DSSP file (Angstrom, degrees, kcal/mol; ACC not computed):
  #  RESIDUE AA STRUCTURE BP1 BP2  ACC     N-H-->O    O-->H-N    N-H-->O    O-->H-N    TCO  KAPPA ALPHA  PHI   PSI    X-CA   Y-CA   Z-CA
    1    1 A M    >         0   0    0      0, 0.0     3,-0.9     0, 0.0     8,-0.0   0.000 360.0 360.0 360.0 -18.0   36.3  -17.1   26.2
    2    2 A S  T 3   +     0   0    0      1,-0.3     0, 0.0     0, 0.0     0, 0.0   0.770 360.0  47.4 -79.1 -24.0   36.9  -17.1   22.4
    3    3 A N  T 3  S+     0   0    0      2,-0.0     2,-0.3     0, 0.0    -1,-0.3  -0.045  83.6 126.6-105.4  34.2   39.0  -13.9   22.3
    4    4 A M    <   -     0   0    0     -3,-0.9     2,-0.1     1,-0.1     0, 0.0  -0.697  55.6-130.4 -91.9 141.3   41.4  -14.7   25.1
    5    5 A T     >  -     0   0    0     -2,-0.3     4,-2.3     1,-0.1     5,-0.1  -0.309  31.5-102.8 -76.9 170.6   45.1  -14.6   24.7
    6    6 A T  H  > S+     0   0    0      1,-0.2     4,-2.5     2,-0.2     5,-0.2   0.926 124.7  50.2 -64.4 -42.3   47.2  -17.6   25.9
    7    7 A S  H  > S+     0   0    0      1,-0.2     4,-2.2     2,-0.2    -1,-0.2   0.841 108.7  53.0 -67.2 -29.8   48.3  -15.7   29.0
    8    8 A D  H  > S+     0   0    0      2,-0.2     4,-2.4     1,-0.2    -1,-0.2   0.905 108.8  50.1 -67.7 -39.5   44.6  -14.9   29.8
    9    9 A R  H  X S+     0   0    0     -4,-2.3     4,-2.6     2,-0.2    -2,-0.2   0.925 110.2  49.2 -66.6 -42.1   43.7  -18.5   29.5
   10   10 A V  H  X S+     0   0    0     -4,-2.5     4,-2.3     1,-0.2    -1,-0.2   0.922 112.9  47.3 -58.6 -45.0   46.5  -19.5   31.8
   11   11 A A  H  X S+     0   0    0     -4,-2.2     4,-2.3     1,-0.2    -1,-0.2   0.879 112.2  50.1 -65.7 -37.7   45.4  -16.9   34.3
   12   12 A A  H  X S+     0   0    0     -4,-2.4     4,-2.6     2,-0.2    -2,-0.2   0.902 110.0  50.5 -65.9 -41.2   41.8  -18.0   34.0
   13   13 A S  H  X S+     0   0    0     -4,-2.6     4,-2.2     2,-0.2    -2,-0.2   0.922 111.9  46.7 -63.1 -44.5   42.7  -21.6   34.6
   14   14 A R  H  X S+     0   0    0     -4,-2.3     4,-2.3     1,-0.2    -1,-0.2   0.890 113.0  49.6 -65.1 -39.5   44.7  -20.9   37.7
   15   15 A E  H  X S+     0   0    0     -4,-2.3     4,-2.5     2,-0.2    -2,-0.2   0.916 109.8  50.6 -68.4 -40.2   41.9  -18.7   39.0
   16   16 A A  H  X S+     0   0    0     -4,-2.6     4,-2.6     2,-0.2    -2,-0.2   0.916 111.1  49.9 -61.0 -43.6   39.3  -21.4   38.4
   17   17 A K  H  X S+     0   0    0     -4,-2.2     4,-2.4     1,-0.2    -1,-0.2   0.933 111.5  48.1 -60.3 -45.3   41.5  -23.9   40.2
   18   18 A S  H  X S+     0   0    0     -4,-2.3     4,-2.1     1,-0.2    -2,-0.2   0.911 112.2  49.0 -62.8 -43.2   41.9  -21.6   43.2
   19   19 A L  H  X S+     0   0    0     -4,-2.5     4,-2.8     2,-0.2     5,-0.2   0.905 110.3  51.1 -62.3 -43.7   38.2  -20.9   43.4
   20   20 A V  H  X S+     0   0    0     -4,-2.6     4,-2.5     1,-0.2    -2,-0.2   0.924 110.1  49.3 -61.2 -45.3   37.3  -24.5   43.3
   21   21 A L  H  X S+     0   0    0     -4,-2.4     4,-1.4     2,-0.2    -1,-0.2   0.878 113.0  46.4 -64.0 -38.1   39.7  -25.3   46.0
   22   22 A R  H  X S+     0   0    0     -4,-2.1     4,-1.4     2,-0.2    -1,-0.2   0.888 113.3  49.1 -69.4 -38.4   38.4  -22.5   48.2
   23   23 A L  H  X S+     0   0    0     -4,-2.8     4,-3.0     1,-0.2    -2,-0.2   0.867 105.8  58.6 -65.1 -35.9   34.8  -23.5   47.5
   24   24 A N  H  X S+     0   0    0     -4,-2.5     4,-2.4    -5,-0.2    -1,-0.2   0.912 102.8  52.9 -62.6 -40.5   35.7  -27.1   48.3
   25   25 A E  H  X S+     0   0    0     -4,-1.4     4,-0.9     1,-0.2    -1,-0.2   0.909 112.8  43.7 -60.8 -41.6   36.8  -26.1   51.8
   26   26 A I  H >X S+     0   0    0     -4,-1.4     4,-2.3     1,-0.2     3,-0.8   0.916 111.6  54.6 -67.0 -42.3   33.4  -24.4   52.4
   27   27 A Y  H 3X S+     0   0    0     -4,-3.0     4,-3.0     1,-0.3    -2,-0.2   0.879 100.0  60.7 -61.2 -38.2   31.5  -27.3   50.9
   28   28 A K  H 3< S+     0   0    0     -4,-2.4    -1,-0.3     1,-0.2    -2,-0.2   0.856 113.1  38.1 -56.4 -34.7   33.2  -29.7   53.3
   29   29 A K  H << S+     0   0    0     -4,-0.9    -2,-0.2    -3,-0.8    -1,-0.2   0.849 129.0  28.4 -85.8 -36.6   31.6  -27.8   56.2
   30   30 A T  H  < S-     0   0    0     -4,-2.3    -3,-0.2     2,-0.1    -2,-0.2   0.764  78.4-149.0 -98.7 -29.1   28.2  -27.0   54.7
   31   31 A K     <  +     0   0    0     -4,-3.0     2,-0.5    -5,-0.3    -4,-0.1   0.852  33.1 173.0  54.7  37.3   27.5  -29.8   52.2
   32   32 A D     >  -     0   0    0      1,-0.2     4,-1.6    -6,-0.1     3,-0.5  -0.664  30.3-150.5 -77.8 122.2   25.5  -27.3   50.2
   33   33 A S  H  > S+     0   0    0     -2,-0.5     4,-2.2     1,-0.2    -1,-0.2   0.804  94.8  61.0 -64.8 -30.1   24.5  -28.9   46.9
   34   34 A E  H  > S+     0   0    0      1,-0.2     4,-2.1     2,-0.2    -1,-0.2   0.884 102.6  51.9 -65.1 -37.5   24.5  -25.4   45.1
   35   35 A L  H  > S+     0   0    0     -3,-0.5     4,-2.7     2,-0.2    -1,-0.2   0.919 108.1  51.0 -64.3 -43.6   28.2  -25.1   45.9
   36   36 A M  H  X S+     0   0    0     -4,-1.6     4,-2.3     1,-0.2    -2,-0.2   0.925 109.9  49.4 -61.9 -41.9   28.9  -28.5   44.4
   37   37 A D  H  X S+     0   0    0     -4,-2.2     4,-2.1     1,-0.2    -1,-0.2   0.899 111.3  50.3 -63.4 -38.4   27.0  -27.5   41.2
   38   38 A L  H  X S+     0   0    0     -4,-2.1     4,-2.5     1,-0.2    -2,-0.2   0.898 110.3  49.7 -65.2 -42.4   29.1  -24.3   41.1
   39   39 A M  H  X S+     0   0    0     -4,-2.7     4,-2.3     1,-0.2    -1,-0.2   0.888 109.6  51.3 -64.1 -38.4   32.3  -26.3   41.5
   40   40 A K  H  X S+     0   0    0     -4,-2.3     4,-2.3    -5,-0.2    -2,-0.2   0.916 110.9  48.1 -65.8 -42.4   31.3  -28.6   38.7
   41   41 A R  H  X S+     0   0    0     -4,-2.1     4,-2.1     1,-0.2    -2,-0.2   0.923 113.5  47.1 -64.9 -42.7   30.5  -25.7   36.4
   42   42 A L  H  X S+     0   0    0     -4,-2.5     4,-2.5     1,-0.2    -1,-0.2   0.891 111.3  51.6 -65.1 -38.0   33.8  -24.1   37.2
   43   43 A T  H  X S+     0   0    0     -4,-2.3     4,-2.3     2,-0.2    -2,-0.2   0.907 109.0  50.8 -64.7 -43.1   35.7  -27.4   36.7
   44   44 A E  H  X S+     0   0    0     -4,-2.3     4,-2.0     2,-0.2    -1,-0.2   0.906 111.2  47.6 -65.3 -42.4   34.1  -27.9   33.3
   45   45 A K  H  X S+     0   0    0     -4,-2.1     4,-2.4     1,-0.2    -2,-0.2   0.924 111.1  52.4 -63.5 -43.7   35.1  -24.3   32.2
   46   46 A K  H  X S+     0   0    0     -4,-2.5     4,-2.6     1,-0.2    -2,-0.2   0.899 108.2  50.1 -58.5 -42.7   38.6  -24.9   33.5
   47   47 A R  H  X S+     0   0    0     -4,-2.3     4,-2.5     2,-0.2    -1,-0.2   0.887 109.6  51.0 -65.6 -38.5   38.9  -28.2   31.5
   48   48 A R  H  X S+     0   0    0     -4,-2.0     4,-2.3     2,-0.2    -1,-0.2   0.923 111.2  48.3 -63.6 -43.7   37.7  -26.4   28.3
   49   49 A I  H  X S+     0   0    0     -4,-2.4     4,-2.1     1,-0.2    -2,-0.2   0.929 113.7  46.5 -60.0 -46.4   40.3  -23.7   28.8
   50   50 A E  H  X S+     0   0    0     -4,-2.6     4,-2.2     2,-0.2    -2,-0.2   0.873 109.6  54.0 -68.2 -35.0   43.1  -26.3   29.4
   51   51 A K  H  X S+     0   0    0     -4,-2.5     4,-1.6     1,-0.2    -1,-0.2   0.934 109.9  48.4 -62.6 -43.5   42.0  -28.3   26.4
   52   52 A R  H  < S+     0   0    0     -4,-2.3    -2,-0.2     1,-0.2    -1,-0.2   0.857 109.5  52.8 -65.9 -33.5   42.3  -25.2   24.3
   53   53 A L  H  < S+     0   0    0     -4,-2.1    -1,-0.2     1,-0.2    -2,-0.2   0.875 108.1  49.8 -67.5 -36.3   45.7  -24.5   25.7
   54   54 A K  H  < S-     0   0    0     -4,-2.2    -1,-0.2     1,-0.1    -2,-0.2   0.790  98.8-158.6 -72.1 -29.0   47.0  -27.9   24.9
   55   55 A G     <  -     0   0    0     -4,-1.6    -1,-0.1    -5,-0.2    -2,-0.1  -0.186  36.0 -30.4  81.0-174.6   45.8  -27.7   21.3
   56   56 A M        -     0   0    0     -4,-0.1     2,-0.1     1,-0.1     3,-0.0  -0.548  65.9-115.3 -78.7 141.5   45.1  -30.5   18.9
   57   57 A P        -     0   0    0      0, 0.0     2,-0.2     0, 0.0    -1,-0.1  -0.475  35.3-103.0 -72.1 148.6   47.1  -33.7   19.3
   58   58 A D        -     0   0    0      1,-0.1     0, 0.0    -2,-0.1     0, 0.0  -0.531  25.2-161.6 -71.9 138.0   49.4  -34.6   16.3
   59   59 A L              0   0    0     -2,-0.2    -1,-0.1     1,-0.2    -3,-0.0   0.210 360.0 360.0-103.8  12.4   47.9  -37.3   14.2
   60   60 A T              0   0    0      0, 0.0    -1,-0.2     0, 0.0    -2,-0.0   0.446 360.0 360.0 -88.4 360.0   51.3  -38.3   12.5
């Protein structure tokens, strides 16, 4: 994740969101705890990518 361009980060964030939404539909039917864990891991990675995209807040 460290050598990604901005466009790579945007694409990865969108893909993660899409995956989580699709996994959520399956989770609603199966209630599989492994799927929930996977969704949590994907969401955390997505948040890190988005945090990197937004950058540091101005302190002025």
